[in-house]
VMD Tcl script that builds the backbone (N, CA, C; Angstrom):
set m [mol new atoms 318]
animate dup $m
set s [atomselect $m all]
$s set {name element resname resid chain x y z} {
  {N N UNK 1 A -58.231 42.624 18.566}
  {CA C UNK 1 A -58.930 43.971 18.857}
  {C C UNK 1 A -58.056 44.980 19.216}
  {N N UNK 2 A -58.362 45.920 18.997}
  {CA C UNK 2 A -57.551 47.449 19.294}
  {C C UNK 2 A -57.607 47.460 20.764}
  {N N UNK 3 A -56.328 47.221 21.353}
  {CA C UNK 3 A -56.139 47.295 23.034}
  {C C UNK 3 A -56.579 48.594 23.629}
  {N N UNK 4 A -56.791 49.683 22.809}
  {CA C UNK 4 A -57.063 51.027 23.295}
  {C C UNK 4 A -58.532 51.201 23.627}
  {N N UNK 5 A -59.392 50.826 22.783}
  {CA C UNK 5 A -60.841 50.827 22.787}
  {C C UNK 5 A -61.431 50.145 24.238}
  {N N UNK 6 A -61.037 48.944 24.614}
  {CA C UNK 6 A -61.366 48.500 25.943}
  {C C UNK 6 A -61.051 49.515 27.066}
  {N N UNK 7 A -59.871 50.009 27.114}
  {CA C UNK 7 A -59.469 50.918 28.096}
  {C C UNK 7 A -60.270 52.163 28.026}
  {N N UNK 8 A -60.430 52.700 26.808}
  {CA C UNK 8 A -61.412 53.873 26.549}
  {C C UNK 8 A -62.699 53.718 27.256}
  {N N UNK 9 A -63.413 52.558 26.785}
  {CA C UNK 9 A -64.715 52.217 27.192}
  {C C UNK 9 A -64.778 52.013 28.771}
  {N N UNK 10 A -63.746 51.430 29.515}
  {CA C UNK 10 A -64.046 51.081 30.800}
  {C C UNK 10 A -63.177 52.339 31.779}
  {N N UNK 11 A -62.345 52.994 31.214}
  {CA C UNK 11 A -61.543 54.148 32.129}
  {C C UNK 11 A -61.753 55.482 31.582}
  {N N UNK 12 A -61.541 55.615 30.167}
  {CA C UNK 12 A -61.356 56.951 29.838}
  {C C UNK 12 A -62.737 57.576 29.442}
  {N N UNK 13 A -63.731 56.852 28.921}
  {CA C UNK 13 A -65.005 57.556 28.623}
  {C C UNK 13 A -66.197 57.403 29.623}
  {N N UNK 14 A -66.303 56.324 30.083}
  {CA C UNK 14 A -67.231 56.168 31.074}
  {C C UNK 14 A -66.777 54.518 31.863}
  {N N UNK 15 A -67.570 54.381 32.769}
  {CA C UNK 15 A -67.368 53.019 33.637}
  {C C UNK 15 A -68.463 52.135 33.035}
  {N N UNK 16 A -67.945 51.099 32.374}
  {CA C UNK 16 A -69.050 49.852 31.947}
  {C C UNK 16 A -69.506 49.265 33.159}
  {N N UNK 17 A -70.660 48.650 33.002}
  {CA C UNK 17 A -71.329 47.790 33.991}
  {C C UNK 17 A -70.490 46.927 34.751}
  {N N UNK 18 A -69.863 45.913 34.037}
  {CA C UNK 18 A -69.057 45.043 34.689}
  {C C UNK 18 A -67.965 45.556 35.605}
  {N N UNK 19 A -67.673 46.706 35.166}
  {CA C UNK 19 A -66.412 47.408 35.695}
  {C C UNK 19 A -67.084 47.964 37.016}
  {N N UNK 20 A -68.100 48.842 36.806}
  {CA C UNK 20 A -68.861 49.626 38.106}
  {C C UNK 20 A -69.346 48.521 39.180}
  {N N UNK 21 A -69.718 47.261 38.858}
  {CA C UNK 21 A -70.253 46.265 39.673}
  {C C UNK 21 A -69.262 45.459 40.460}
  {N N UNK 22 A -68.329 44.908 39.468}
  {CA C UNK 22 A -67.510 43.957 39.733}
  {C C UNK 22 A -65.992 44.441 40.147}
  {N N UNK 23 A -65.946 45.424 39.753}
  {CA C UNK 23 A -64.638 45.956 39.800}
  {C C UNK 23 A -63.402 45.334 38.877}
  {N N UNK 24 A -63.902 45.066 37.671}
  {CA C UNK 24 A -63.188 44.306 36.753}
  {C C UNK 24 A -61.867 45.073 36.446}
  {N N UNK 25 A -60.764 44.467 36.386}
  {CA C UNK 25 A -59.656 45.325 36.044}
  {C C UNK 25 A -59.624 45.831 34.770}
  {N N UNK 26 A -59.060 47.311 34.621}
  {CA C UNK 26 A -59.270 47.871 33.264}
  {C C UNK 26 A -57.710 47.171 32.587}
  {N N UNK 27 A -57.664 46.845 31.288}
  {CA C UNK 27 A -56.565 46.160 30.745}
  {C C UNK 27 A -55.564 47.223 30.582}
  {N N UNK 28 A -54.222 46.791 30.709}
  {CA C UNK 28 A -53.157 47.515 30.531}
  {C C UNK 28 A -52.848 47.953 29.037}
  {N N UNK 29 A -52.532 49.025 28.868}
  {CA C UNK 29 A -52.061 49.525 27.566}
  {C C UNK 29 A -50.672 50.289 27.614}
  {N N UNK 30 A -49.956 49.772 26.804}
  {CA C UNK 30 A -48.465 50.419 26.616}
  {C C UNK 30 A -48.235 51.696 25.948}
  {N N UNK 31 A -47.134 52.147 25.989}
  {CA C UNK 31 A -46.985 53.497 25.702}
  {C C UNK 31 A -46.965 53.570 24.180}
  {N N UNK 32 A -46.476 52.266 23.571}
  {CA C UNK 32 A -46.381 52.043 22.077}
  {C C UNK 32 A -47.706 51.845 21.574}
  {N N UNK 33 A -48.743 51.464 22.282}
  {CA C UNK 33 A -50.171 51.211 21.828}
  {C C UNK 33 A -50.617 52.784 21.690}
  {N N UNK 34 A -50.453 53.489 22.869}
  {CA C UNK 34 A -50.973 54.908 22.664}
  {C C UNK 34 A -50.330 55.723 21.627}
  {N N UNK 35 A -49.136 55.345 21.354}
  {CA C UNK 35 A -48.245 56.187 20.205}
  {C C UNK 35 A -49.064 55.990 18.971}
  {N N UNK 36 A -49.267 54.571 18.792}
  {CA C UNK 36 A -50.010 54.096 17.479}
  {C C UNK 36 A -51.332 54.690 17.508}
  {N N UNK 37 A -51.953 54.894 18.459}
  {CA C UNK 37 A -53.484 55.412 18.402}
  {C C UNK 37 A -53.365 56.948 18.019}
  {N N UNK 38 A -52.419 57.768 18.703}
  {CA C UNK 38 A -52.174 59.025 18.341}
  {C C UNK 38 A -51.595 59.158 17.019}
  {N N UNK 39 A -50.747 58.233 16.480}
  {CA C UNK 39 A -50.401 58.582 15.047}
  {C C UNK 39 A -51.514 58.610 14.023}
  {N N UNK 40 A -52.397 57.652 14.552}
  {CA C UNK 40 A -53.776 57.493 13.712}
  {C C UNK 40 A -54.525 58.851 13.503}
  {N N UNK 41 A -54.643 59.422 14.597}
  {CA C UNK 41 A -55.074 60.797 14.827}
  {C C UNK 41 A -54.317 61.895 13.874}
  {N N UNK 42 A -52.947 61.704 14.198}
  {CA C UNK 42 A -52.485 62.817 13.243}
  {C C UNK 42 A -52.360 62.577 11.801}
  {N N UNK 43 A -52.632 61.450 11.364}
  {CA C UNK 43 A -52.720 61.019 10.025}
  {C C UNK 43 A -54.175 61.566 9.294}
  {N N UNK 44 A -55.055 61.488 10.262}
  {CA C UNK 44 A -56.413 61.904 10.026}
  {C C UNK 44 A -56.421 63.335 9.772}
  {N N UNK 45 A -56.094 63.996 10.794}
  {CA C UNK 45 A -55.769 65.411 10.895}
  {C C UNK 45 A -55.031 66.144 9.767}
  {N N UNK 46 A -53.944 65.380 9.329}
  {CA C UNK 46 A -53.244 65.933 8.072}
  {C C UNK 46 A -54.013 65.624 6.719}
  {N N UNK 47 A -54.727 64.564 6.691}
  {CA C UNK 47 A -55.699 64.620 5.688}
  {C C UNK 47 A -56.545 65.584 5.535}
  {N N UNK 48 A -57.321 66.032 6.656}
  {CA C UNK 48 A -58.045 67.153 6.613}
  {C C UNK 48 A -57.286 68.463 6.180}
  {N N UNK 49 A -56.289 68.709 6.929}
  {CA C UNK 49 A -55.460 69.743 6.679}
  {C C UNK 49 A -55.211 69.942 5.256}
  {N N UNK 50 A -54.764 68.785 4.519}
  {CA C UNK 50 A -54.275 68.626 3.096}
  {C C UNK 50 A -55.833 69.142 2.405}
  {N N UNK 51 A -56.674 68.542 2.647}
  {CA C UNK 51 A -57.864 68.752 1.920}
  {C C UNK 51 A -58.503 70.030 1.877}
  {N N UNK 52 A -58.474 70.835 3.057}
  {CA C UNK 52 A -58.776 72.145 3.170}
  {C C UNK 52 A -57.882 73.165 2.836}
  {N N UNK 53 A -56.621 73.087 3.651}
  {CA C UNK 53 A -55.328 74.143 3.345}
  {C C UNK 53 A -54.522 73.812 2.534}
  {N N UNK 54 A -54.497 72.602 1.991}
  {CA C UNK 54 A -53.569 72.223 0.851}
  {C C UNK 54 A -51.954 72.009 1.451}
  {N N UNK 55 A -52.013 71.941 2.788}
  {CA C UNK 55 A -50.615 71.528 3.301}
  {C C UNK 55 A -50.989 70.697 4.688}
  {N N UNK 56 A -50.020 69.733 5.071}
  {CA C UNK 56 A -50.108 69.130 6.360}
  {C C UNK 56 A -49.553 70.011 7.424}
  {N N UNK 57 A -49.706 69.501 8.578}
  {CA C UNK 57 A -49.334 70.239 9.946}
  {C C UNK 57 A -48.423 69.027 10.541}
  {N N UNK 58 A -47.271 69.550 11.079}
  {CA C UNK 58 A -46.268 68.635 11.701}
  {C C UNK 58 A -46.780 68.574 13.196}
  {N N UNK 59 A -47.925 67.766 13.556}
  {CA C UNK 59 A -48.357 67.457 14.881}
  {C C UNK 59 A -47.409 66.856 15.676}
  {N N UNK 60 A -46.590 65.884 15.376}
  {CA C UNK 60 A -45.700 65.230 16.145}
  {C C UNK 60 A -44.708 66.334 16.610}
  {N N UNK 61 A -44.346 67.249 15.868}
  {CA C UNK 61 A -43.248 68.137 16.286}
  {C C UNK 61 A -43.713 69.185 17.280}
  {N N UNK 62 A -44.898 69.294 17.269}
  {CA C UNK 62 A -45.581 70.317 18.180}
  {C C UNK 62 A -45.710 69.596 19.405}
  {N N UNK 63 A -46.233 68.406 19.458}
  {CA C UNK 63 A -46.734 67.873 20.632}
  {C C UNK 63 A -45.509 66.956 21.327}
  {N N UNK 64 A -44.736 66.342 20.574}
  {CA C UNK 64 A -43.787 65.262 20.985}
  {C C UNK 64 A -42.511 65.871 21.912}
  {N N UNK 65 A -42.001 67.089 21.573}
  {CA C UNK 65 A -40.894 67.248 22.392}
  {C C UNK 65 A -41.089 67.128 23.914}
  {N N UNK 66 A -42.142 67.613 24.440}
  {CA C UNK 66 A -42.530 67.504 25.913}
  {C C UNK 66 A -43.261 66.195 26.240}
  {N N UNK 67 A -44.185 65.882 25.129}
  {CA C UNK 67 A -44.712 64.551 25.382}
  {C C UNK 67 A -45.866 64.444 26.188}
  {N N UNK 68 A -46.516 65.490 26.872}
  {CA C UNK 68 A -47.585 65.031 27.745}
  {C C UNK 68 A -48.807 65.831 27.313}
  {N N UNK 69 A -49.853 65.427 28.002}
  {CA C UNK 69 A -51.196 65.936 27.714}
  {C C UNK 69 A -51.291 67.709 27.970}
  {N N UNK 70 A -50.640 68.138 28.997}
  {CA C UNK 70 A -50.420 69.591 29.035}
  {C C UNK 70 A -50.118 70.380 27.864}
  {N N UNK 71 A -49.019 70.002 27.161}
  {CA C UNK 71 A -48.689 70.464 26.258}
  {C C UNK 71 A -49.501 70.440 24.914}
  {N N UNK 72 A -50.268 69.203 24.871}
  {CA C UNK 72 A -51.121 69.217 23.891}
  {C C UNK 72 A -52.377 70.030 24.034}
  {N N UNK 73 A -52.668 70.478 25.222}
  {CA C UNK 73 A -54.146 71.356 25.582}
  {C C UNK 73 A -53.376 72.681 25.343}
  {N N UNK 74 A -52.138 72.886 25.808}
  {CA C UNK 74 A -51.612 74.336 25.606}
  {C C UNK 74 A -51.645 74.705 24.188}
  {N N UNK 75 A -51.058 73.633 23.199}
  {CA C UNK 75 A -51.160 74.123 21.689}
  {C C UNK 75 A -52.413 73.912 21.056}
  {N N UNK 76 A -53.479 73.436 21.567}
  {CA C UNK 76 A -54.979 73.372 21.284}
  {C C UNK 76 A -55.481 74.982 21.585}
  {N N UNK 77 A -55.260 75.304 22.907}
  {CA C UNK 77 A -55.779 76.483 23.269}
  {C C UNK 77 A -55.072 77.602 22.485}
  {N N UNK 78 A -53.797 77.453 22.205}
  {CA C UNK 78 A -53.195 78.496 21.554}
  {C C UNK 78 A -53.776 78.701 19.988}
  {N N UNK 79 A -54.188 77.469 19.604}
  {CA C UNK 79 A -54.634 77.523 18.122}
  {C C UNK 79 A -56.172 78.141 18.230}
  {N N UNK 80 A -56.847 77.851 19.130}
  {CA C UNK 80 A -58.385 78.436 19.568}
  {C C UNK 80 A -58.000 80.110 19.542}
  {N N UNK 81 A -57.080 80.333 20.311}
  {CA C UNK 81 A -56.993 81.748 20.601}
  {C C UNK 81 A -56.508 82.749 19.198}
  {N N UNK 82 A -55.635 81.986 18.209}
  {CA C UNK 82 A -55.204 82.393 17.223}
  {C C UNK 82 A -56.543 82.692 16.064}
  {N N UNK 83 A -57.357 81.544 16.315}
  {CA C UNK 83 A -58.390 81.722 15.534}
  {C C UNK 83 A -59.539 82.728 15.785}
  {N N UNK 84 A -59.571 82.900 17.259}
  {CA C UNK 84 A -60.558 83.814 17.708}
  {C C UNK 84 A -59.908 85.224 17.462}
  {N N UNK 85 A -58.790 85.521 17.483}
  {CA C UNK 85 A -58.051 86.901 16.952}
  {C C UNK 85 A -58.250 87.027 15.633}
  {N N UNK 86 A -57.946 86.115 14.594}
  {CA C UNK 86 A -58.307 86.280 13.363}
  {C C UNK 86 A -59.820 86.363 12.976}
  {N N UNK 87 A -60.682 85.899 13.725}
  {CA C UNK 87 A -62.181 86.167 13.485}
  {C C UNK 87 A -62.402 87.594 13.911}
  {N N UNK 88 A -61.790 88.045 15.009}
  {CA C UNK 88 A -62.165 89.561 15.465}
  {C C UNK 88 A -61.412 90.503 14.407}
  {N N UNK 89 A -60.180 90.069 13.880}
  {CA C UNK 89 A -59.860 91.058 12.897}
  {C C UNK 89 A -60.743 91.052 11.662}
  {N N UNK 90 A -61.343 90.030 11.255}
  {CA C UNK 90 A -62.116 89.956 10.105}
  {C C UNK 90 A -63.460 90.852 10.487}
  {N N UNK 91 A -63.828 90.743 11.804}
  {CA C UNK 91 A -65.213 91.646 12.187}
  {C C UNK 91 A -64.804 93.005 12.163}
  {N N UNK 92 A -63.532 93.225 12.469}
  {CA C UNK 92 A -63.424 94.931 12.661}
  {C C UNK 92 A -63.013 95.325 11.342}
  {N N UNK 93 A -62.723 94.401 10.257}
  {CA C UNK 93 A -62.366 95.061 9.249}
  {C C UNK 93 A -60.874 95.274 8.934}
  {N N UNK 94 A -59.947 94.502 9.703}
  {CA C UNK 94 A -58.544 94.964 9.854}
  {C C UNK 94 A -57.875 93.565 9.733}
  {N N UNK 95 A -58.110 92.723 8.613}
  {CA C UNK 95 A -57.432 91.448 8.344}
  {C C UNK 95 A -56.279 91.581 8.057}
  {N N UNK 96 A -55.310 90.531 8.506}
  {CA C UNK 96 A -53.864 90.448 8.035}
  {C C UNK 96 A -54.113 89.595 6.674}
  {N N UNK 97 A -53.205 89.806 5.816}
  {CA C UNK 97 A -53.231 89.262 4.446}
  {C C UNK 97 A -53.446 87.635 4.591}
  {N N UNK 98 A -52.894 86.729 5.640}
  {CA C UNK 98 A -53.026 85.488 5.508}
  {C C UNK 98 A -54.478 85.064 6.152}
  {N N UNK 99 A -55.147 85.843 6.857}
  {CA C UNK 99 A -56.366 86.008 7.120}
  {C C UNK 99 A -57.430 85.644 6.094}
  {N N UNK 100 A -57.063 86.213 5.006}
  {CA C UNK 100 A -58.125 86.160 3.872}
  {C C UNK 100 A -57.953 84.875 2.908}
  {N N UNK 101 A -56.774 84.105 3.322}
  {CA C UNK 101 A -56.419 82.871 2.453}
  {C C UNK 101 A -56.857 81.747 2.967}
  {N N UNK 102 A -57.480 81.713 3.988}
  {CA C UNK 102 A -57.874 80.437 4.881}
  {C C UNK 102 A -59.228 80.155 4.472}
  {N N UNK 103 A -59.527 78.955 4.340}
  {CA C UNK 103 A -60.909 78.505 3.979}
  {C C UNK 103 A -61.336 77.838 5.371}
  {N N UNK 104 A -62.565 78.060 5.548}
  {CA C UNK 104 A -63.161 77.610 6.824}
  {C C UNK 104 A -63.867 76.092 6.613}
  {N N UNK 105 A -63.798 75.241 7.808}
  {CA C UNK 105 A -64.452 74.185 7.711}
  {C C UNK 105 A -65.902 74.385 7.474}
  {N N UNK 106 A -66.426 73.348 6.988}
  {CA C UNK 106 A -67.925 73.230 6.647}
  {C C UNK 106 A -68.761 73.170 8.268}
}
mol reanalyze $m
mol bondsrecalc $m
mol representation Tube
mol addrep $m
């Protein structure tokens, strides 16, 4: 069984009944197990990128140098802000050339 799922179910997402009532210990997970799970997300996101935009993104190059959750949140917010700015340029009628070449997700 995937070692990440019990941790997620009992600690990350919610507290299950057994843990809440009896204080069952949350299973330990290693850095390698976390990295394996994150690598799966990278592969999935790259498949989506490849399908819609015809090119992958180097997620590991963006997040891995500092390697913490704050970096991930920083780059996610940076992407959201860039998309909001692109959307506003389109609404204002002043798009950049790259704004017009991007397909939207359904």
